N, C-alpha and C positions, 0 to 999 in steps of 0.2 A: 432359942433351937429352932421353934414354930418359925420362927421367922425366918431365918434361913433355907427348913423345906421349903417354906413357899417359893421364898423368890429363886432357888432350883426350878420348881416349878414349870412359873413363869418364860424364866431362862429354858427348856427345855418345849412347851408348847412355843416361844418364839423363835426358834432352832427350826420347831419342826413346821412352823408356817412360810419361812423361810425356805426351805426342800421346798413343800411342798408347789407354794409360786415358782422355782426353776424347774420343779418338774414338771408344770404345764404350759413353759417354754419351749422344754423340751419337748412335751409332748403335739406343742402347737408346730417346730420344723420338720416332725414324723409326719400329721397329719398332713402339712406340705406350706405353709401360711406363705402369704405372696410375698415373689421378691419386689427389692423397690426396683421403680423402675430403671432408676443408673444401673441396677447389677445388672439389670434382665437387656436392655435398650442399651449398645457401645454405641457413641458415636464420634468419631477424629474425622477431623481435628476437635478438642473438647469444647467444651459446653463455656462461653463466653473467654474466649483464647484469641489475639490482638496478635494485629503482622502476622499473621499468618503466612508462611512460604508457596508461590504458587507450588511449589515444586509436590508440597501435601496431600498427598488421598482424597481422597472425601470416599466415603463409608460410612453406613450406620449394618450392624451385625449385631444376633442374640447367638446366646450360647445354648441357648434350650427352646421348644419348639418353634416356630416361627413370623414373622412381620408380616401384619396384614396387611398394611398401607403405609407407607413410605413420603410425604412431598415435601422437596425442597426449596424454595426459593433464592433467586440470587438477585439481589435491589443494586440499583451502580446506578452512576447518574440521575435519580432522583424515577427510573424506571425496573416497575419488577418484571423481573423473567422468572419461567417454570422453567427446573434442572432434568431435563429425558435422564430415566435413567433405569434399571429392571433387577425384577428380584433372582439370586442361582437359582437353580432345580429345587435346593431342596429348601428352602423359601427362606433361608435365614442371613440372609447377605444380599444389602440391596450396594450399587453402585450405578457411577452414573453413566452417558453414552452418551453417543453422538459428536460432533466435532469438538476436538481439541484430547477428546479420551477422557472427561473425568481431569485434564486443567482445571486447575480453579482460577477467577481471574483475580484483577490486583486491581486494589480499589475497592472490592466490593463487598456487602455484606451479606452473612448466606442464612437462614434459617430452616431447621430440619424438623419438622412435625413427624413422631414416626410412632404407630399403636400396633402394637406386637401384643398373641396369645402365648403365652409357656405354657411349660408339658401337661400343667393339670387343666386346659385351659380357661385359666383365667385372664382378665386383657388388663395390658396397666400400656401409657401414651406416657410419650417423652417431649418438650418441646427446646433446642438447643440455640442458638444460634454463635458466631465464628467472624471476624474481621481479615482481611488480604491485608495483605501489607501496599503499602500508598509508597508508590515509586517516586523519588526525590530530582528524576532527567526522563524525558520524555525523546522518542524521537515520531516525525511524521515525511511524506513525502508530496509534494506539486507533483499534480501530472499533469502531462500536454501531451493531444489538442484538449482541450475545454473540455467539459461534459455538453452533450447532445449536439455540436458540430458536427456539421460537414465539411470532406476534407479531401484533399488530393489524394495521388494515388500510392503515393509519393510517401506519409504521415510515416513517420515513429514513432512510436508510444515512450514517452520516459518522464523518470521519473527522479527527481533532484530530493534527497532526504537532508533536512536539515542540522544533521550532525553524519560522524562515521562510523559507517557498518562495519561492524568488525565479526559477527557471524556471519557469515553474504549468502551461505548459503540457507539459513532457515527464514531472514527473510525474500529470499527467494524465489523459495515456496507458497510463503503467504499471500503472492503476489500471482495471481491469473490474467491471460491477454488470452479473447476464447475471439471465434470468428465466426461468420452463417453470414455463406454459405464454409462450410468448415475448410479449413487451412493450418497446414503447422505453422506458429508461432514462437520464434528465439529468442531467451534470454542473452545478454550485452552486458558486461559491468566494465565500466570505466571509471577507475581509481576508487575509491573509500564512500562517493559518494551519491554515484549516478547508478539507473540501472535503465537499459533501452530491450524495446520487445520492436521488431519485424517478420513479416516472413520471408520468406528466400527471395521471391521475385515481387516485386508491386502492388500491393493492393490492388482486387476483381476491381472496378466500378460494383457501382450498389451492394456491396461489404457493409458487413451492420458486425461492429466490436466491441465486445464488450473489456471493460479492465474492474478489474474486483481485488480489490486491498482485505485483504483483510489479518493486516498486520499490532490489532489489537492486542496486547500483553506480549506479543513477540520477542525477548531478548536481543535486537540489535546490538547492542556492543558489552561487556559487562556492568548492572545496573543501568542498564540504559533500554526503557519500553515500548514498545510502538501507542501508536494512540488509536490507531485509525480502524473501521471498521465501513465500509462503504464504496460503491460501488460507480463506473462513470461508462458511458457510451459514447458511440460517434455512427456517426456514417460516411460511409467513403463516397465524395460524389465521382466524375465524368475525369476520364483520363485526360491529364496535361503536361506531355513535358519540352521545356525546349534548350534548346540545342543554341550555344552563345560558340563563334567557333571568333578566338580571340584575333589569329592572324589573320582573317578575311574581315573581321570588322563587320557580320551576321548574327542576329539570329534567327533564327527559327524556329514558330510556333505551332503544336501540332498535338491536336486533339481530336484523344481518340484513334491516333495513326495516321492524321490526315493532317496534311499540311492545311494551317488558319494564313499564316502569314510569314513575312521572312523580312526582318526589322532590321534597319541597318542602328547602333549599337557602337560604344566608343569604351576600353576597356584600358584594365591595369598599363604606365606609363610604364619601361623600360623598366626605370629604375625604381615605380612601384608596382610589377604584371598581379594580373589576377590566379587568384589559386583554380588550378586545372582543376575534372571532379564530380561528381553527382552532390548540386544541394540542395534543399531541400525549404521551400519556404514557409519559413518560425513566425514572420510577425508583416503588417501590415499597414502602413503608415499615412492618412492624405498627407501629411507636414511637418517635417521634423527637422532639428537644426542639424547640422554635423561641425564635429570642432575634432580638426586632428591632434591636437592633441589627449583626442579618448581613446583617442586606435592608434598610442606613441610615434606618433608622430612630431616635429617641434608644429611650426607655426603657419604650416601653409595656409590651411584653410580653417571660416569657421561660417561657417553660411546657413542665419538660421531658415531656411525655407524653403527647407527642398522639398518640390514633390514629388510624392507616388513613389514611394521611400517603402522598398518588399526589400526585410533581411533575410539574409541565404545564409552567414555564419554569426556564431557569438561574437568571434574576434571584430566584426564591426565592417565585414563585407557586403554589400547594398546591391541591387539593382532599382535603380530610380530614375527621374526622372533629371533633367539639367534642360535649365534654361544661360548660363551665361559660360557654356562654350558656342561658339559659334567653325562649322564651317567641319569636322569633328567625324561627323558620327556616317560609317562605312567605307571612310579612307584612312581614320586614325587614331592613336589609342594616347589616351591624355591622361586617364585617371590619377585616384590613388589607389589602383584592386579596388577599386565598384566594375562594375557594370552599370554606365549611362544608355539613356533613350533619352532622342531630341525633346523638350516638353516648353512651358512659356512660364515667367513669374506667375506664383501662385496658380500654375496646373491645370490642363482640358483634358476635357476628354476623348479631342482632338487631338490630341497629339499621339503619335507613338507610343509614349508612357502614360498615357492617359487612358488609349484604346487597349496595352496589357494589358495597365492595374485594374481597370473592369470585369476583365477574364482569368481572373485568378483568382487562385482560394491557397489560404492556409495547408501545407501541404504536398502544392506541385512539385517538379520536379525540373532543377535548371542547372544543365550540365555546362562545363565551362571544357573547351579543347583547343588546343593551338599557345596556349599560355608559353613564356619559359618561365613559369612559375610552377613551385611543385606541387604533386594531388592533395589539396583540402585533407585535414589528421581527419578520422571517422567521428570524435566526441569534438569536432570541433561545426557549433549548430547540429543541424538532423543530420550525420554527413557517413553512415554509417551504414548506406548505401556502397562505399568505397572499400569492405568488407567483402572478401568470400564468404561465402555459404558454410563453409568447415571448422575457418576462422572468427565466423561468426557465433558459432552454437560451441567453440573452446572460449567461448568470454565469458562462458554460465561458470556457477558457483557449482553445479551440481554436476560439469559432465566431468 
């Protein structure tokens, strides 16, 4: 009997101890025991999460008290960058600010360090990290003209993308072309891989043009994201416009509106006429090889050393030196569509071809009139000047 009584007393004491312990916990809750950092400071996306979509939003918040400080660092391409942000007026929510409006970057690691003060004035700190998705496919744009180039007044800014662009409006928005002195510059799409920019009229000499690409993480097509965030610039030099009269076999060269010289030329023969219209110099070669098979002809010619070759179209129209034809300059058209100037084998600065080459810039305009051919297509080389301003602007994805 005594043993049973002692056991009952010990059990009662143990139960009392349990109740007292539980009562202490309850008392601590009532007295305001600090909440864990995970409960007090809530970070989205979740800690240690991988492959986070760029559509998720970065946010730090507390249900009570206020945030004292928030520091977010983005690490990408082995470079760290502080993510700017601001607290809401009540001090309970932090959101990123700046370009992109808080959109997360691809292929990046984010580190969040936040300090908060709860309703009882006690401080807590939380450290979290997450990584964003790495895209399988990227696109880039190749820019014409070259960075820091000095070009003629007819230069058109050309972006050629390495992949088809389906979200053209988003890509167009991420590219800006600005000029000093200021002038309206409008975009025009040619197909799904090319975006050109130009003003209404030829650039004013001395204009400084800046091309800014903010394509990084822009979705150009489903699952295909941009890679570049770069700035290019070029300067517009003097004005030079040359007028080729295919019918009369001459070319007038005007510099800043003044006639420099009139040169005898030969243009395309009746069976292979030269395009009419405005063409822009896109490439200059001291010497090059020209093979008829590369431009859709048969085996009519293969000249390994064409001197002073100035490219006018992507399809193969050049203004170049010619040493193999005699007695044709200024009198007849015998070429396969190019514009020829008298030259000598190996080229010479003393010939009409050498004289013109030495006075030409990429971006200069050569306009052909009087040919029996059609007008050059606006996407053949830098032929966009052959479109009127309203039609040009209508080619914007956001028009």
